[in-house]
mmCIF file as Biopython writes it, N, C-alpha, C and O atoms, coordinates in Angstrom:
data_model
#
loop_
_atom_site.group_PDB
_atom_site.id
_atom_site.type_symbol
_atom_site.label_atom_id
_atom_site.label_alt_id
_atom_site.label_comp_id
_atom_site.label_asym_id
_atom_site.label_entity_id
_atom_site.label_seq_id
_atom_site.pdbx_PDB_ins_code
_atom_site.Cartn_x
_atom_site.Cartn_y
_atom_site.Cartn_z
_atom_site.occupancy
_atom_site.B_iso_or_equiv
_atom_site.auth_seq_id
_atom_site.auth_asym_id
_atom_site.pdbx_PDB_model_num
ATOM 1   N N  . MET A ? 1  ? -56.017 -33.894 -109.631 1.0 0.0 1  A 1 
ATOM 2   C CA . MET A ? 1  ? -55.619 -33.176 -108.427 1.0 0.0 1  A 1 
ATOM 3   C C  . MET A ? 1  ? -54.235 -32.546 -108.592 1.0 0.0 1  A 1 
ATOM 4   O O  . MET A ? 1  ? -53.948 -31.501 -108.008 1.0 0.0 1  A 1 
ATOM 5   N N  . ASP A ? 2  ? -53.384 -33.185 -109.388 1.0 0.0 2  A 1 
ATOM 6   C CA . ASP A ? 2  ? -52.045 -32.633 -109.616 1.0 0.0 2  A 1 
ATOM 7   C C  . ASP A ? 2  ? -52.124 -31.294 -110.337 1.0 0.0 2  A 1 
ATOM 8   O O  . ASP A ? 2  ? -51.308 -30.402 -110.101 1.0 0.0 2  A 1 
ATOM 9   N N  . PHE A ? 3  ? -53.119 -31.159 -111.222 1.0 0.0 3  A 1 
ATOM 10  C CA . PHE A ? 3  ? -53.270 -29.903 -111.964 1.0 0.0 3  A 1 
ATOM 11  C C  . PHE A ? 3  ? -53.582 -28.760 -111.004 1.0 0.0 3  A 1 
ATOM 12  O O  . PHE A ? 3  ? -53.033 -27.666 -111.134 1.0 0.0 3  A 1 
ATOM 13  N N  . ILE A ? 4  ? -54.461 -29.014 -110.044 1.0 0.0 4  A 1 
ATOM 14  C CA . ILE A ? 4  ? -54.838 -27.973 -109.072 1.0 0.0 4  A 1 
ATOM 15  C C  . ILE A ? 4  ? -53.639 -27.622 -108.188 1.0 0.0 4  A 1 
ATOM 16  O O  . ILE A ? 4  ? -53.396 -26.449 -107.903 1.0 0.0 4  A 1 
ATOM 17  N N  . THR A ? 5  ? -52.902 -28.629 -107.763 1.0 0.0 5  A 1 
ATOM 18  C CA . THR A ? 5  ? -51.727 -28.388 -106.925 1.0 0.0 5  A 1 
ATOM 19  C C  . THR A ? 5  ? -50.681 -27.575 -107.678 1.0 0.0 5  A 1 
ATOM 20  O O  . THR A ? 5  ? -50.067 -26.666 -107.119 1.0 0.0 5  A 1 
ATOM 21  N N  . GLU A ? 6  ? -50.484 -27.907 -108.946 1.0 0.0 6  A 1 
ATOM 22  C CA . GLU A ? 6  ? -49.508 -27.157 -109.756 1.0 0.0 6  A 1 
ATOM 23  C C  . GLU A ? 6  ? -49.978 -25.721 -109.972 1.0 0.0 6  A 1 
ATOM 24  O O  . GLU A ? 6  ? -49.171 -24.792 -109.936 1.0 0.0 6  A 1 
ATOM 25  N N  . GLY A ? 7  ? -51.275 -25.538 -110.195 1.0 0.0 7  A 1 
ATOM 26  C CA . GLY A ? 7  ? -51.820 -24.191 -110.358 1.0 0.0 7  A 1 
ATOM 27  C C  . GLY A ? 7  ? -51.656 -23.351 -109.113 1.0 0.0 7  A 1 
ATOM 28  O O  . GLY A ? 7  ? -51.358 -22.160 -109.201 1.0 0.0 7  A 1 
ATOM 29  N N  . ILE A ? 8  ? -51.847 -23.956 -107.955 1.0 0.0 8  A 1 
ATOM 30  C CA . ILE A ? 8  ? -51.666 -23.232 -106.691 1.0 0.0 8  A 1 
ATOM 31  C C  . ILE A ? 8  ? -50.203 -22.840 -106.510 1.0 0.0 8  A 1 
ATOM 32  O O  . ILE A ? 8  ? -49.908 -21.741 -106.040 1.0 0.0 8  A 1 
ATOM 33  N N  . LYS A ? 9  ? -49.291 -23.730 -106.878 1.0 0.0 9  A 1 
ATOM 34  C CA . LYS A ? 9  ? -47.859 -23.403 -106.793 1.0 0.0 9  A 1 
ATOM 35  C C  . LYS A ? 9  ? -47.515 -22.215 -107.683 1.0 0.0 9  A 1 
ATOM 36  O O  . LYS A ? 9  ? -46.820 -21.292 -107.258 1.0 0.0 9  A 1 
ATOM 37  N N  . VAL A ? 10 ? -48.007 -22.244 -108.924 1.0 0.0 10 A 1 
ATOM 38  C CA . VAL A ? 10 ? -47.712 -21.160 -109.862 1.0 0.0 10 A 1 
ATOM 39  C C  . VAL A ? 10 ? -48.316 -19.851 -109.365 1.0 0.0 10 A 1 
ATOM 40  O O  . VAL A ? 10 ? -47.659 -18.811 -109.402 1.0 0.0 10 A 1 
ATOM 41  N N  . LEU A ? 11 ? -49.559 -19.898 -108.901 1.0 0.0 11 A 1 
ATOM 42  C CA . LEU A ? 11 ? -50.199 -18.685 -108.392 1.0 0.0 11 A 1 
ATOM 43  C C  . LEU A ? 11 ? -49.461 -18.125 -107.184 1.0 0.0 11 A 1 
ATOM 44  O O  . LEU A ? 11 ? -49.306 -16.910 -107.064 1.0 0.0 11 A 1 
ATOM 45  N N  . SER A ? 12 ? -49.005 -18.993 -106.291 1.0 0.0 12 A 1 
ATOM 46  C CA . SER A ? 12 ? -48.290 -18.498 -105.111 1.0 0.0 12 A 1 
ATOM 47  C C  . SER A ? 12 ? -46.958 -17.866 -105.516 1.0 0.0 12 A 1 
ATOM 48  O O  . SER A ? 12 ? -46.535 -16.878 -104.915 1.0 0.0 12 A 1 
ATOM 49  N N  . GLU A ? 13 ? -46.297 -18.425 -106.523 1.0 0.0 13 A 1 
ATOM 50  C CA . GLU A ? 13 ? -45.050 -17.827 -107.000 1.0 0.0 13 A 1 
ATOM 51  C C  . GLU A ? 13 ? -45.305 -16.472 -107.641 1.0 0.0 13 A 1 
ATOM 52  O O  . GLU A ? 13 ? -44.528 -15.536 -107.447 1.0 0.0 13 A 1 
ATOM 53  N N  . VAL A ? 14 ? -46.390 -16.360 -108.405 1.0 0.0 14 A 1 
ATOM 54  C CA . VAL A ? 14 ? -46.730 -15.082 -109.037 1.0 0.0 14 A 1 
ATOM 55  C C  . VAL A ? 14 ? -47.053 -14.042 -107.967 1.0 0.0 14 A 1 
ATOM 56  O O  . VAL A ? 14 ? -46.602 -12.900 -108.055 1.0 0.0 14 A 1 
ATOM 57  N N  . VAL A ? 15 ? -47.828 -14.428 -106.963 1.0 0.0 15 A 1 
ATOM 58  C CA . VAL A ? 15 ? -48.183 -13.494 -105.888 1.0 0.0 15 A 1 
ATOM 59  C C  . VAL A ? 15 ? -46.940 -13.046 -105.136 1.0 0.0 15 A 1 
ATOM 60  O O  . VAL A ? 15 ? -46.819 -11.871 -104.788 1.0 0.0 15 A 1 
ATOM 61  N N  . MET A ? 16 ? -46.010 -13.970 -104.880 1.0 0.0 16 A 1 
ATOM 62  C CA . MET A ? 16 ? -44.785 -13.597 -104.171 1.0 0.0 16 A 1 
ATOM 63  C C  . MET A ? 16 ? -43.917 -12.688 -105.029 1.0 0.0 16 A 1 
ATOM 64  O O  . MET A ? 16 ? -43.279 -11.776 -104.503 1.0 0.0 16 A 1 
ATOM 65  N N  . ALA A ? 17 ? -43.878 -12.915 -106.335 1.0 0.0 17 A 1 
ATOM 66  C CA . ALA A ? 17 ? -43.089 -12.057 -107.218 1.0 0.0 17 A 1 
ATOM 67  C C  . ALA A ? 17 ? -43.681 -10.655 -107.272 1.0 0.0 17 A 1 
ATOM 68  O O  . ALA A ? 17 ? -42.947 -9.667  -107.228 1.0 0.0 17 A 1 
ATOM 69  N N  . VAL A ? 18 ? -44.999 -10.565 -107.366 1.0 0.0 18 A 1 
ATOM 70  C CA . VAL A ? 18 ? -45.646 -9.248  -107.388 1.0 0.0 18 A 1 
ATOM 71  C C  . VAL A ? 18 ? -45.419 -8.534  -106.054 1.0 0.0 18 A 1 
ATOM 72  O O  . VAL A ? 18 ? -45.134 -7.337  -106.033 1.0 0.0 18 A 1 
ATOM 73  N N  . GLY A ? 19 ? -45.542 -9.251  -104.957 1.0 0.0 19 A 1 
ATOM 74  C CA . GLY A ? 19 ? -45.303 -8.653  -103.648 1.0 0.0 19 A 1 
ATOM 75  C C  . GLY A ? 19 ? -43.870 -8.170  -103.493 1.0 0.0 19 A 1 
ATOM 76  O O  . GLY A ? 19 ? -43.630 -7.098  -102.938 1.0 0.0 19 A 1 
ATOM 77  N N  . GLY A ? 20 ? -42.930 -8.945  -103.974 1.0 0.0 20 A 1 
ATOM 78  C CA . GLY A ? 20 ? -41.529 -8.517  -103.919 1.0 0.0 20 A 1 
ATOM 79  C C  . GLY A ? 20 ? -41.284 -7.279  -104.751 1.0 0.0 20 A 1 
ATOM 80  O O  . GLY A ? 20 ? -40.566 -6.372  -104.331 1.0 0.0 20 A 1 
ATOM 81  N N  . GLY A ? 21 ? -41.882 -7.240  -105.937 1.0 0.0 21 A 1 
ATOM 82  C CA . GLY A ? 21 ? -41.740 -6.059  -106.786 1.0 0.0 21 A 1 
ATOM 83  C C  . GLY A ? 21 ? -42.337 -4.825  -106.139 1.0 0.0 21 A 1 
ATOM 84  O O  . GLY A ? 21 ? -41.751 -3.745  -106.205 1.0 0.0 21 A 1 
ATOM 85  N N  . LEU A ? 22 ? -43.498 -4.975  -105.514 1.0 0.0 22 A 1 
ATOM 86  C CA . LEU A ? 22 ? -44.120 -3.840  -104.823 1.0 0.0 22 A 1 
ATOM 87  C C  . LEU A ? 22 ? -43.282 -3.387  -103.633 1.0 0.0 22 A 1 
ATOM 88  O O  . LEU A ? 22 ? -43.202 -2.192  -103.350 1.0 0.0 22 A 1 
ATOM 89  N N  . ALA A ? 23 ? -42.662 -4.327  -102.941 1.0 0.0 23 A 1 
ATOM 90  C CA . ALA A ? 23 ? -41.809 -3.970  -101.808 1.0 0.0 23 A 1 
ATOM 91  C C  . ALA A ? 23 ? -40.599 -3.161  -102.270 1.0 0.0 23 A 1 
ATOM 92  O O  . ALA A ? 23 ? -40.240 -2.166  -101.639 1.0 0.0 23 A 1 
ATOM 93  N N  . VAL A ? 24 ? -39.976 -3.581  -103.360 1.0 0.0 24 A 1 
ATOM 94  C CA . VAL A ? 24 ? -38.827 -2.847  -103.898 1.0 0.0 24 A 1 
ATOM 95  C C  . VAL A ? 24 ? -39.261 -1.458  -104.360 1.0 0.0 24 A 1 
ATOM 96  O O  . VAL A ? 24 ? -38.567 -0.473  -104.110 1.0 0.0 24 A 1 
ATOM 97  N N  . TRP A ? 25 ? -40.409 -1.382  -105.032 1.0 0.0 25 A 1 
ATOM 98  C CA . TRP A ? 25 ? -40.916 -0.103  -105.521 1.0 0.0 25 A 1 
ATOM 99  C C  . TRP A ? 25 ? -41.221 0.832   -104.348 1.0 0.0 25 A 1 
ATOM 100 O O  . TRP A ? 25 ? -40.923 2.025   -104.410 1.0 0.0 25 A 1 
ATOM 101 N N  . GLY A ? 26 ? -41.804 0.299   -103.299 1.0 0.0 26 A 1 
ATOM 102 C CA . GLY A ? 26 ? -42.076 1.108   -102.114 1.0 0.0 26 A 1 
ATOM 103 C C  . GLY A ? 26 ? -40.797 1.602   -101.461 1.0 0.0 26 A 1 
ATOM 104 O O  . GLY A ? 26 ? -40.726 2.749   -101.021 1.0 0.0 26 A 1 
ATOM 105 N N  . GLY A ? 27 ? -39.793 0.749   -101.395 1.0 0.0 27 A 1 
ATOM 106 C CA . GLY A ? 27 ? -38.518 1.175   -100.820 1.0 0.0 27 A 1 
ATOM 107 C C  . GLY A ? 27 ? -37.864 2.276   -101.628 1.0 0.0 27 A 1 
ATOM 108 O O  . GLY A ? 27 ? -37.311 3.220   -101.064 1.0 0.0 27 A 1 
ATOM 109 N N  . VAL A ? 28 ? -37.923 2.163   -102.941 1.0 0.0 28 A 1 
ATOM 110 C CA . VAL A ? 28 ? -37.357 3.210   -103.799 1.0 0.0 28 A 1 
ATOM 111 C C  . VAL A ? 28 ? -38.112 4.514   -103.593 1.0 0.0 28 A 1 
ATOM 112 O O  . VAL A ? 28 ? -37.498 5.577   -103.511 1.0 0.0 28 A 1 
ATOM 113 N N  . ASN A ? 29 ? -39.440 4.445   -103.506 1.0 0.0 29 A 1 
ATOM 114 C CA . ASN A ? 29 ? -40.224 5.654   -103.282 1.0 0.0 29 A 1 
ATOM 115 C C  . ASN A ? 29 ? -39.891 6.288   -101.944 1.0 0.0 29 A 1 
ATOM 116 O O  . ASN A ? 29 ? -39.831 7.514   -101.846 1.0 0.0 29 A 1 
ATOM 117 N N  . LEU A ? 30 ? -39.672 5.487   -100.911 1.0 0.0 30 A 1 
ATOM 118 C CA . LEU A ? 30 ? -39.285 6.037   -99.611  1.0 0.0 30 A 1 
ATOM 119 C C  . LEU A ? 30 ? -37.940 6.740   -99.701  1.0 0.0 30 A 1 
ATOM 120 O O  . LEU A ? 30 ? -37.769 7.833   -99.161  1.0 0.0 30 A 1 
ATOM 121 N N  . LEU A ? 31 ? -36.983 6.114   -100.382 1.0 0.0 31 A 1 
ATOM 122 C CA . LEU A ? 31 ? -35.656 6.716   -100.485 1.0 0.0 31 A 1 
ATOM 123 C C  . LEU A ? 31 ? -35.685 7.987   -101.328 1.0 0.0 31 A 1 
ATOM 124 O O  . LEU A ? 31 ? -34.914 8.910   -101.067 1.0 0.0 31 A 1 
ATOM 125 N N  . GLU A ? 32 ? -36.553 8.054   -102.327 1.0 0.0 32 A 1 
ATOM 126 C CA . GLU A ? 32 ? -36.659 9.272   -103.133 1.0 0.0 32 A 1 
ATOM 127 C C  . GLU A ? 32 ? -37.196 10.427  -102.304 1.0 0.0 32 A 1 
ATOM 128 O O  . GLU A ? 32 ? -36.836 11.579  -102.543 1.0 0.0 32 A 1 
ATOM 129 N N  . GLY A ? 33 ? -38.039 10.138  -101.346 1.0 0.0 33 A 1 
ATOM 130 C CA . GLY A ? 33 ? -38.611 11.187  -100.514 1.0 0.0 33 A 1 
ATOM 131 C C  . GLY A ? 33 ? -37.591 11.862  -99.626  1.0 0.0 33 A 1 
ATOM 132 O O  . GLY A ? 33 ? -37.772 13.025  -99.264  1.0 0.0 33 A 1 
ATOM 133 N N  . PHE A ? 34 ? -36.513 11.162  -99.260  1.0 0.0 34 A 1 
ATOM 134 C CA . PHE A ? 34 ? -35.511 11.746  -98.372  1.0 0.0 34 A 1 
ATOM 135 C C  . PHE A ? 34 ? -34.675 12.805  -99.071  1.0 0.0 34 A 1 
ATOM 136 O O  . PHE A ? 34 ? -33.975 13.558  -98.394  1.0 0.0 34 A 1 
ATOM 137 N N  . GLY A ? 35 ? -34.717 12.895  -100.381 1.0 0.0 35 A 1 
ATOM 138 C CA . GLY A ? 35 ? -33.945 13.886  -101.105 1.0 0.0 35 A 1 
ATOM 139 C C  . GLY A ? 35 ? -34.470 15.296  -100.932 1.0 0.0 35 A 1 
ATOM 140 O O  . GLY A ? 35 ? -33.774 16.255  -101.266 1.0 0.0 35 A 1 
ATOM 141 N N  . ASN A ? 36 ? -35.677 15.447  -100.419 1.0 0.0 36 A 1 
ATOM 142 C CA . ASN A ? 36 ? -36.283 16.764  -100.290 1.0 0.0 36 A 1 
ATOM 143 C C  . ASN A ? 36 ? -36.133 17.337  -98.884  1.0 0.0 36 A 1 
ATOM 144 O O  . ASN A ? 36 ? -36.740 18.363  -98.576  1.0 0.0 36 A 1 
ATOM 145 N N  . ASP A ? 37 ? -35.341 16.702  -98.025  1.0 0.0 37 A 1 
ATOM 146 C CA . ASP A ? 37 ? -35.209 17.150  -96.642  1.0 0.0 37 A 1 
ATOM 147 C C  . ASP A ? 37 ? -34.336 18.376  -96.501  1.0 0.0 37 A 1 
ATOM 148 O O  . ASP A ? 37 ? -34.476 19.108  -95.522  1.0 0.0 37 A 1 
ATOM 149 N N  . ASN A ? 38 ? -33.441 18.628  -97.438  1.0 0.0 38 A 1 
ATOM 150 C CA . ASN A ? 38 ? -32.470 19.696  -97.292  1.0 0.0 38 A 1 
ATOM 151 C C  . ASN A ? 38 ? -32.863 20.875  -98.147  1.0 0.0 38 A 1 
ATOM 152 O O  . ASN A ? 38 ? -32.731 20.814  -99.369  1.0 0.0 38 A 1 
ATOM 153 N N  . PRO A ? 39 ? -33.359 21.981  -97.527  1.0 0.0 39 A 1 
ATOM 154 C CA . PRO A ? 39 ? -33.748 23.138  -98.342  1.0 0.0 39 A 1 
ATOM 155 C C  . PRO A ? 39 ? -32.563 23.763  -99.057  1.0 0.0 39 A 1 
ATOM 156 O O  . PRO A ? 39 ? -32.736 24.392  -100.101 1.0 0.0 39 A 1 
ATOM 157 N N  . GLY A ? 40 ? -31.361 23.601  -98.513  1.0 0.0 40 A 1 
ATOM 158 C CA . GLY A ? 40 ? -30.172 24.161  -99.149  1.0 0.0 40 A 1 
ATOM 159 C C  . GLY A ? 40 ? -29.861 23.486  -100.477 1.0 0.0 40 A 1 
ATOM 160 O O  . GLY A ? 40 ? -29.173 24.056  -101.323 1.0 0.0 40 A 1 
ATOM 161 N N  . ALA A ? 41 ? -30.365 22.282  -100.655 1.0 0.0 41 A 1 
ATOM 162 C CA . ALA A ? 41 ? -30.118 21.569  -101.904 1.0 0.0 41 A 1 
ATOM 163 C C  . ALA A ? 41 ? -30.893 22.196  -103.052 1.0 0.0 41 A 1 
ATOM 164 O O  . ALA A ? 41 ? -30.585 21.949  -104.218 1.0 0.0 41 A 1 
ATOM 165 N N  . ASN A ? 42 ? -31.900 23.010  -102.728 1.0 0.0 42 A 1 
ATOM 166 C CA . ASN A ? 42 ? -32.705 23.651  -103.770 1.0 0.0 42 A 1 
ATOM 167 C C  . ASN A ? 42 ? -32.221 25.061  -104.091 1.0 0.0 42 A 1 
ATOM 168 O O  . ASN A ? 42 ? -32.822 25.750  -104.915 1.0 0.0 42 A 1 
ATOM 169 N N  . ALA A ? 43 ? -31.133 25.496  -103.444 1.0 0.0 43 A 1 
ATOM 170 C CA . ALA A ? 43 ? -30.634 26.847  -103.692 1.0 0.0 43 A 1 
ATOM 171 C C  . ALA A ? 43 ? -29.992 26.882  -105.088 1.0 0.0 43 A 1 
ATOM 172 O O  . ALA A ? 43 ? -29.066 26.127  -105.386 1.0 0.0 43 A 1 
ATOM 173 N N  . HIS A ? 44 ? -30.499 27.760  -105.910 1.0 0.0 44 A 1 
ATOM 174 C CA . HIS A ? 44 ? -29.975 27.898  -107.284 1.0 0.0 44 A 1 
ATOM 175 C C  . HIS A ? 44 ? -29.222 29.229  -107.377 1.0 0.0 44 A 1 
ATOM 176 O O  . HIS A ? 44 ? -29.627 30.232  -106.788 1.0 0.0 44 A 1 
ATOM 177 N N  . VAL A ? 45 ? -28.134 29.213  -108.121 1.0 0.0 45 A 1 
ATOM 178 C CA . VAL A ? 45 ? -27.360 30.441  -108.322 1.0 0.0 45 A 1 
ATOM 179 C C  . VAL A ? 45 ? -28.109 31.310  -109.312 1.0 0.0 45 A 1 
ATOM 180 O O  . VAL A ? 45 ? -28.426 30.882  -110.422 1.0 0.0 45 A 1 
ATOM 181 N N  . ARG A ? 46 ? -28.390 32.548  -108.892 1.0 0.0 46 A 1 
ATOM 182 C CA . ARG A ? 46 ? -29.124 33.463  -109.789 1.0 0.0 46 A 1 
ATOM 183 C C  . ARG A ? 46 ? -28.303 34.684  -110.088 1.0 0.0 46 A 1 
ATOM 184 O O  . ARG A ? 46 ? -28.751 35.565  -110.822 1.0 0.0 46 A 1 
#
């Protein structure tokens, strides 16, 4: 029974780590999207 309990602990830690990584990745993607709000930022000198 200890083996199953230890396996559940490890799996829950892996799931939480993956979820945390996805949350950080989603936050970065959201912040990258805000860079396109200013049309003046795309003005190039020609």
